[in-house]
Residue, then its C-alpha position, 0 to 999 in steps of 0.5 A: m640687233a642694232n649693233a650687230k654689224i659693228p666691229v667688236e674692236t670699236l663697241t663701246e661699253e655701254e654698245a657691248a653691254a646692250e648686246l650682250a644683253n640681246l644676244a642672252a636673250e637671242i642664243a636662250r630663244n634658240d637654245e629652247l627652239y632647239h633643244g626644248q621644241d625640235a623646232p629650229a628657227i635658224s641655221d647651225a652656221d647663224y647659230d654658231a655666228l651668235k654664239r662666237r660674237n658672244e664669246a668675242i664680246e665678252a673676251r674684251f668686255p670680261a667685266l660684263v660677263r653676264d649671269d645669264s650668259p651663253s657661254r655658262r651654259v648649255g642648251a635650254a633652261p635645266l630640267p625640273t626632272f627627268a622624264p622616262i624615255t620607254h627604249s623601243r628595244p629593252m637594254l638588257s643586261l649581260d651574262n657573266a663569265f669569271s673563268d677560261e671554262d665559263v668562256r669555253d662554256f659559252v662557246n659551246s651553248v652557242y653551237r649546242f643551241l644552234g645544233r652544230l659541232p663546236d668546229e670553230t666556224i662562228a665568229f666572235t668579237a670581243e671587246p674591252k667592257i668599259d666601266g661607265l653608264s650605258m646610253s641609247i641615242r636615238y636619231e631620226n633624219g639624221r638628227l639626234v632626238s633623244a639620249a636615254t640612260r638605261g633605266d631598268g632596261t625598259t624605260g630610262e631616264n631622258v638626259t637629252a640635254n646632257v648628251l649634247t653637251i658631250g662632244e663625241i658624240p655628233n648631233r647628226l649622222p651622215a647622208g645615206a644614214p637609215d631614218v631611225v637610228e638607235v646608237r648604244g654605248e657607254v658614257y664615261m670619264a677618262k680618268s686623266d680627265f677624272l684626275a684633273l676634276n679631283e685636282k681643281m675641286a681640291a683646289e677650291g676646298r670642295q669635296t673630291y670624287v670618288n672614281p670616274r664612273n659614279t662620277a660620270a654617272g652623277s654628272l650625266r644626271q645634273l637638271d643643269a645641262s652646264v654643269t655636266a658639259s663643264r665635266k668632260l664625259r666620253f662616249f664609246a658606242y658598240a651596239w644600237g637599238e631600233m634601225s630603220s634599216i640595218p646596213a652590215d650583216t655582222q657586227f664587226g661589221m656594224i661597229g665599221v659603221l658606226k665608226s664612220w657615221g663618226f661615234p668612237v669606238n674602242p680600238m681594241t675589238q677583234r674577230l676571232t674564231r677560236v676559244e683559245d685566240i679569244i682567251a688570249h685576247y682577254r689576256e692581252i686586254g688584262l695586262a694593258r688596263p692599268d695603261l688604258d685612260y679609262d676604267i674596264d671591268g672585263v671583257v664582252y664576247k658577241v657572236d658576229e653573225l647578225a642572222l645568228q644573234e636573231r636565231l639566238g634570241f635572248r632569255s627573260r634578262s640576257p641575250r643568248w649571243a653575248t656574255a661578259h668576262k669578267f676581270p678577277a676581283e680586286q682585294a686588299f687587307t683590312i681589320v674587322e673593328k666589330i659585325d653588326i646585323q642588318v635585318g631586311r624586308t624578308g626578315a633576313l639577319t645579314p650580318v655586316a662587317r664593319l671595317t678598318p677604311v681601306t682603298v679596293g680598288g680605288v674606292v674606300v671600303t669600310n663595311a663588307t657583307l658575311h653572308n650569313a652565320d655559317y659563312i661566318e663559320g667558313i661553311g659554304n651553302s653545301g656544307e663544304r669548308i669555304r676558306p683554307e682550315g675552315h677559318d672562321i671570322r671574327i672581330g679583330d681579325t685581318v682579313i682579306v676583303q674582295r671587290a668586284g665593279d659594283v658588287i658589294p665588298q665581301v671578306l674573302d679571307v683571313v690572316m691568322e698569323k695576325r689573329p688577336s690572342d683573345a679573339a672570340s668567335y662570333v656568336f649569332p643572335k637567336t632575337c631580331p636586334v630590331c623588335g627582338s621577335h625569334a629569329v630561326r633558320e628555317r628547314h626545307e622541307k623536302t631536303g630537311r636541310l637548314d636555310s643559310v639565312t637567318r630570319c626575324t619571324g616578327g613580320f611587320v611587327c618588325r620596324a625593319q622589315a617594315v621600312e625595308h619594305l617601303k623602301h623596296f615599294v616607292s624604289r626606282n624599279a617599283f612605284d618610282i615615287e620621287g621625293l620619297g627616298a630613304k631618309q623621307i620615309d624613315f621620318f614618315f614611318e616614325a612620326e608620332d602624329e597620325a596624320l604624318r604617318i607611313r607605316t604601309a604602302p597604302d598610306i603613301f597614297t592617303l597621305r595628302q587626304r589626311q594632310e587637307a584634314s589636319p589642323l596642326a601637323k602641317l608636312e609644309n611647317i616641318d624643316g626640310f619641306g615647304k610648300v613647292s617641295v610638299r605639292k611636288l611630292f603629293d604630285a607624285i604620289d598621285a602619278r603612280r596612283s595607275i601603274a603596270v602590273n609587272r611594277f606592281i607585283y614587284a614592288l609587293g616585295i615577295r620573296h623570290v620575286g624580282e624585276t624579271n619574276a614580275k614580268l613572267l608574271a604579268r605576262a602569264y595572268g596579263t592582269y592582276d585581278a586574274f594573277a591574284t585570283a590564280m594565287k588564292e585558288a593555288e592555296s592547296l599546293s594543287g590543282d589547275a591553279w598550281n600547275d599553272l603557276n608551276n608552269i611558267e617558264g622561268i618560275g619554279e616551285v620555289v618562287a611559286r611556293a612563296i607567292v601562294e604563302f604570301y597570299k596565305e597571309p591575312r596582314n599581306l592580304d589587308v595590306l592589298d585590300r587597302l593598296l587596291k583601293e587606292v592605285t589601278p595595276e595597269a593590264a600587261e601589254a600582250v607580247v603580240v606579233s600581228s602576223s604571227p597565227v601562234a601569237g597569244k598561243t600557250v604552246v609545249f614542245t616534247g619529243s626530239l626535235e630533229k630540226m631545230t634544238r628545244d632552246e631554239a624552238k622556245a626562244m622561235a616561239e617567243r619570237l612569235g608572241a607565243k607562251v611557252a609551257g613546259s607542261v601540258s594543261k588544259k589552257t595549252d593551246l598547241v603541242v609540237a611533238g616529234p618523235g619519242a613523245g610520251s606522257k605530255l602527248d598522252k595528256a594532250r590528247e586527254f585535255d584534246i589539245e592540237v598536236i602537230d609534228e616539227d614540219g606541222w610547226f614551221e608550216r603554222i608559223k609560215s601562215 
């Protein structure tokens, strides 16, 4: 650069303008090399010198600041979308504790799982639970290479460019750090920074934000990283994912390591052994909560010794060695103005209270769930009274509204002293408010009790069920089709022209073909669309013509089959064809296929029956046949530990185990890639029998299945 050595104070205006143009181009090129291509061409010191000179020239010539100035942007050019990143180790959620007794149960469960007496010899860490956005930050050879949101726990959004703008997160780790390091923690916005941001927005006449957590999440998901940089985000580190080597043997020790690497860690974290001390620390944090400059919604307890964490392992969605002790829900008083009924994708009629707006925990609440007809009447799931004196909820009532974290607000109780004299009991509808079909409460075949939920019998004839099913189908953890959100689904569902209409899932994948064949009803000519957005929508749809089998099963919207159960089914059957065939074979609710389905750990009879009923419905099969002509479910990745002789085997543990608890045995087998079943079938590969083994052992011999004792199990997994 010709002017680079001229002192800033002697530059002419013409020279300054030329140099600012050169600096903008040079810094942009290096940003792209560094952030976009991972191939830096200059040292950090040289890069910083370019930035400092640019800032100095702009300070002397403020009228010359360019629209593409490096001072107005961060990193590389704004990303068109966030690419997915698959976590090397899943980011699982935590189980919750809501009372002191729940905490005692958690601690006792740890001792029980490990087969030890609760003698206060196991240490736990206790740390504030930050109300922010979970983040996993990966370093290779000491350098930050990627950052991803939690997402669905398996796959998150690539927000690397935005995380690089957070000053509290180091771009490089000190010498001596392992080659591969994944630091996990929470991105948040301090209360003081949130208030300052809202004051600035209000002064500019712009919309203010609702709360720090949502503002932090929205800031982190900006396509333009300069927007993220303008919002002061912070970070607390508290965990890790993949590590090429573990530099400490305890949770508390690892927190110290993270701190030594330059990460902020919470100073209120303590290491404790007595349950009463753990609960006392929870109370101390609760008392300090109003004065903290960040939002917390509880305290997280973790088994301190990493070797014990390894032994305890994981449930399907959470670690056994950790739990979150949540703070009590926040409450406020307001008035029920009316009660509406919403119809969900399974036909459930859910009453919703429309409330006089009230602020609860910093969030304005206008709606609250009333759950079902019994809840309105003050009756619980077991027929018990859930409010003092059995108060029902009526329109016009003054009520206590409760909200905890991101949980949907609910009406907790009624202030009877303020009930209007003309308030009448609410009459729950007996027909669907959307399609007019009969609405019923099903009766459980075994117990004879009525289901608490009232359901529309209209099925896909009911617009609400069909629309909600489509919204579920394209949701983030299902097909996740970019550009096909709730508003778009409503538009396509109501479209009169066949070339635009989407009424069932297969219609999504024939939309491009129908549009190309249509001479008139072109999507690009409709307000809100356009050639570019239509092309992107079609490309996003085509990108989902191949999808993981667990996401495919989840997307079908089968009652009781959430993300976790979909993963269990995918792992058990491997391919969609195998799964679908087995479900049809289980139609009689008896036989090997039915037994195999019930035998999947985590799938009970209620879930199994719902799946089989789904596959007995001709309308569902018709939709599936058409969908499978457009979409290919990918076979599940086998959970295999190559060095383990039990990988891929189905194992049953029976009798009294003396060297490990039943839970520990199951966790150990799953870590080694085995499938653990609750009963013996022809598909069982191995039975581990302890003293007192009964009918399962007899059945194993009947089917000529290999049987070993506990010692044989340990020998087998060593080989």
